[in-house]
C-alpha positions in Angstrom: 70.0 -11.2 27.0 71.1 -13.5 24.1 68.2 -15.1 22.3 69.9 -17.4 19.8 67.8 -19.6 17.7 70.0 -22.7 17.9 72.4 -23.1 20.8 75.6 -25.1 20.6 75.3 -28.8 21.8 77.5 -29.6 24.8 79.2 -33.0 25.6 76.6 -33.5 28.3 73.8 -33.1 25.7 75.5 -35.5 23.4 75.7 -38.2 26.2 72.1 -37.6 27.1 71.0 -38.1 23.5 72.9 -41.5 23.4 70.7 -42.9 26.2 68.1 -43.7 23.6 65.2 -42.1 25.5 62.2 -41.8 23.2 59.2 -39.5 23.4 55.7 -40.8 23.9 53.5 -40.8 20.8 51.7 -37.5 21.8 55.0 -35.6 22.3 56.4 -37.2 19.1 53.5 -35.8 17.1 53.8 -32.3 18.7 57.6 -32.4 18.1 57.0 -33.2 14.4 54.4 -30.4 14.2 56.7 -27.8 15.7 59.6 -28.9 13.5 57.5 -28.1 10.4 56.7 -24.6 11.6 60.0 -22.9 12.0 58.4 -19.6 11.2 56.7 -19.7 14.6 60.1 -19.9 16.3 61.3 -16.8 14.5 58.2 -14.9 15.4 58.7 -15.8 19.1 62.3 -14.7 18.9 61.2 -11.2 17.7 58.8 -11.1 20.7 61.5 -12.0 23.2 63.8 -9.4 21.8 61.2 -6.7 21.6 62.2 -3.7 23.7 65.7 -4.9 24.5 68.5 -2.4 23.7 71.2 -5.0 23.0 69.5 -8.4 22.5 72.7 -10.0 21.4 74.6 -9.4 24.6 74.2 -10.6 28.2 73.9 -14.1 29.5 71.8 -16.7 27.6 68.1 -16.8 28.3 65.4 -19.2 27.3 65.7 -19.7 23.5 62.6 -19.2 21.3 62.4 -22.9 20.6 62.4 -23.7 24.3 59.8 -21.0 24.9 57.5 -22.4 22.2 57.9 -26.0 23.3 57.5 -25.2 27.0 54.4 -23.2 26.4 52.9 -26.0 24.3 53.8 -28.6 27.0 52.2 -26.4 29.7 48.9 -26.0 27.7 48.7 -29.7 26.7 49.4 -31.0 30.2 47.4 -28.2 32.0 50.3 -27.5 34.4 51.1 -24.4 36.3 54.5 -22.7 36.1 55.9 -24.5 39.1 54.8 -27.9 38.0 56.1 -27.2 34.5 59.5 -26.4 35.8 59.6 -29.4 38.1 58.5 -31.9 35.5 61.0 -30.6 32.9 63.8 -30.6 35.5 63.1 -34.2 36.6 62.4 -35.9 33.3 64.8 -36.9 30.5 62.0 -37.1 27.9 60.7 -33.6 28.7 64.2 -32.2 28.8 64.6 -33.6 25.3 61.3 -32.4 24.1 61.8 -28.8 25.4 65.4 -28.9 24.2 66.9 -28.1 27.6 68.8 -31.4 27.5 71.6 -31.2 30.1 71.1 -27.4 30.7 69.9 -26.0 34.0 66.2 -25.5 33.8 65.2 -21.9 34.7 62.9 -21.1 37.6 59.2 -20.9 37.2 59.2 -17.1 37.1 61.5 -17.1 34.1 58.9 -19.1 32.2 56.3 -16.7 33.3 58.3 -13.7 32.0 59.0 -15.4 28.7 55.4 -16.3 28.0 54.2 -12.9 29.0 56.4 -11.3 26.3 54.5 -13.2 23.5 52.2 -10.9 21.6 48.5 -11.7 20.7 49.6 -11.9 17.1 52.1 -14.6 17.8 49.6 -16.7 19.8 47.0 -16.2 17.0 49.6 -17.5 14.5 50.2 -20.6 16.7 46.5 -21.3 17.0 46.0 -20.8 13.2 48.8 -23.3 12.5 47.2 -25.8 14.9 43.8 -25.4 13.3 45.1 -25.7 9.7 46.9 -28.9 10.6 43.8 -30.3 12.3 41.8 -29.5 9.2 44.3 -31.2 7.0 44.3 -34.3 9.2 40.5 -34.4 9.2 40.2 -33.9 13.0 38.4 -30.5 12.7 36.6 -28.6 10.1 37.7 -25.2 11.5 34.2 -23.7 11.4 33.5 -23.6 15.1 35.6 -22.0 17.9 35.5 -23.6 21.3 36.7 -21.3 24.1 36.9 -21.6 27.8 36.9 -19.0 30.6 38.9 -18.5 33.7 37.0 -18.0 37.0 38.7 -15.4 39.2 37.7 -14.8 42.8 36.7 -11.2 43.3 34.8 -9.1 45.8 31.1 -8.4 45.4 29.1 -5.8 47.2 27.5 -7.1 50.4 23.7 -7.1 50.2 22.5 -4.2 52.2 18.8 -3.4 52.2 19.3 -0.5 49.8 21.2 -2.6 47.2 18.7 -5.5 47.5 15.8 -3.1 46.8 17.7 -1.7 43.8 18.4 -5.2 42.6 14.7 -5.9 42.8 13.7 -2.9 40.8 16.4 -3.6 38.2 15.7 -7.3 37.7 11.9 -7.0 37.6 12.1 -4.1 35.1 14.4 -6.0 32.9 12.0 -9.0 32.8 9.0 -6.8 32.1 10.9 -5.2 29.2 11.7 -8.7 27.9 8.0 -9.5 28.2 7.1 -6.3 26.4 9.2 -7.3 23.4 7.5 -10.7 23.1 3.9 -9.6 23.5 2.0 -8.7 20.3 0.7 -5.4 21.8 3.5 -4.9 24.3 3.1 -4.1 28.0 0.7 -1.3 29.1 0.8 0.6 32.4 4.3 -0.1 33.5 6.8 2.7 34.3 10.5 2.2 34.3 11.7 3.4 37.7 15.3 2.1 37.6 16.9 5.6 37.4 15.0 6.9 40.4 15.7 3.7 42.4 19.3 3.7 41.5 19.6 7.4 42.5 18.1 6.8 45.9 20.3 3.7 46.5 23.4 5.7 45.6 22.4 8.6 47.8 22.0 6.2 50.8 25.4 4.5 50.1 27.2 7.8 49.8 25.9 9.6 52.9 28.2 10.8 55.5 27.6 10.0 59.2 26.0 13.4 59.7 23.8 13.1 56.7 22.6 9.6 57.7 21.1 11.0 60.9 19.0 13.6 59.0 18.3 12.1 55.5 18.7 8.4 55.6 15.2 7.4 56.8 13.4 9.6 54.3 15.6 8.4 51.3 15.1 4.8 52.4 11.3 5.2 52.6 11.4 6.7 49.1 13.3 3.6 47.9 10.8 1.3 49.6 7.9 3.2 48.0 9.5 3.0 44.5 10.2 -0.7 44.9 6.6 -1.4 46.1 5.2 0.5 43.1 7.4 -1.5 40.7 6.3 -4.8 42.3 2.6 -3.8 42.2 2.8 -2.7 38.5 4.7 -5.9 37.5 2.0 -8.1 39.1 -0.7 -6.1 37.2 1.2 -6.8 34.0 1.4 -10.5 34.8 -2.4 -10.6 35.6 -3.3 -8.6 32.4 -1.4 -11.0 30.2 -2.7 -14.3 31.5 -4.4 -15.4 28.2 -2.6 -14.1 25.1 -4.0 -15.0 21.7 -2.4 -14.7 18.3 1.1 -16.1 19.3 2.7 -19.3 18.2 3.5 -22.2 20.6 7.2 -21.2 21.2 6.3 -17.6 21.8 3.6 -18.6 24.2 6.0 -20.8 26.2 8.5 -17.9 26.4 5.8 -15.5 27.6 4.7 -18.0 30.3 8.3 -18.4 31.4 8.7 -14.7 31.7 5.5 -14.3 33.7 6.6 -17.0 36.1 10.0 -15.3 36.6 8.4 -11.9 37.2 6.1 -13.4 39.8 9.0 -15.2 41.5 11.1 -12.0 41.7 8.2 -10.0 42.9 7.8 -12.5 45.8 11.5 -12.1 46.6 11.2 -8.4 46.5 8.3 -8.6 49.0 10.6 -10.4 51.4 13.0 -7.5 51.3 10.3 -4.8 51.6 8.7 -6.6 54.6 9.9 -10.0 55.6 6.9 -10.5 57.9 4.4 -10.1 55.1 3.0 -12.9 52.9 3.8 -12.8 49.2 1.9 -10.1 47.3 1.8 -7.6 50.2 4.5 -5.2 48.8 4.8 -1.6 49.5 5.1 -1.5 53.3 8.3 -0.4 54.8 10.2 -2.7 57.0 13.7 -3.5 58.1 15.2 -6.8 57.0 15.6 -9.4 59.8 18.7 -11.4 60.4 17.5 -14.4 58.3 18.9 -15.8 55.1 16.3 -14.3 52.9 17.3 -14.2 49.3 19.9 -13.4 46.7 18.4 -11.7 43.6 21.1 -13.2 41.4 19.7 -16.7 41.8 16.1 -17.9 41.2 15.7 -19.0 44.8 16.3 -17.8 48.4 18.8 -19.2 50.9 17.6 -21.8 53.4 20.4 -21.0 55.9 20.5 -18.2 58.3 23.0 -15.4 57.5 24.9 -13.1 59.8 23.5 -9.6 60.3 25.6 -6.6 60.8 25.2 -2.8 61.0 26.3 -0.8 58.0 25.6 2.9 57.7 22.7 2.9 60.1 20.8 0.3 58.1 20.8 -3.3 59.3 22.2 -5.4 56.5 22.3 -9.0 55.7 25.3 -11.2 54.8 24.3 -14.4 53.0 25.9 -17.8 53.1 27.7 -18.7 49.9 
């Protein structure tokens, strides 16, 4: 695949340039910026030719300059690959900016393949050039980096009784450890039971059908007992550290916030251990009813009813999103 830096202008390109179509001010500024950084085009050419046995042969592909300008346009306009291709194909100004002119615009997957061949070093060089120019123009000082994240839909484990009990132990223990770090004398009388709780939860999840008939009830009762002990110990820690002296105002506020969070999660854990019991009555075994009880990943429960289903012999709870 040929990756020439400068392709030959055709008669159709010449006629298109005579139409007198001008770029808008934003694209004019980007065009001037890219024209001053020809080294970026050469770096992109090396990326596009990387791994090719004979890069100088074959039909012409997207040139390095077209790749750089199309990538810049896609990021500035926040378009996806299909919209990028359609906009370039339909607009005289965008054809001129991306230097496709009168050429056929490749399909969206061709842009995807070209952009994916760019190395992190090349993208870093592009970002550095943008930052340096922004600093020179007084738009940025270059001392802070602003980043964004991409949210990707993925699967999470459905909240069975065993996993909810494990989540209770894990979350409460983490909060108590945070409280221990902030208290002048630490936390007394609290035992970390996360390993034993996780082990019981995994044993329940990994049981075969035959093992469930013989071992599931006993393992589940052990997990309930461990969770109840953790909840009871956490409440004792909260009660023992009601009035803390010798801390400044900010530390006192942080301690009070942790105490409230521990109490809140203990109440949520009670609803998993025994949904019929009032808050504070942890430690009694009980199966979870088909009600929207809670999600330990949020500081509040669900107000809507969920859909119950059978999983591995233990009634589980699916929660509304």
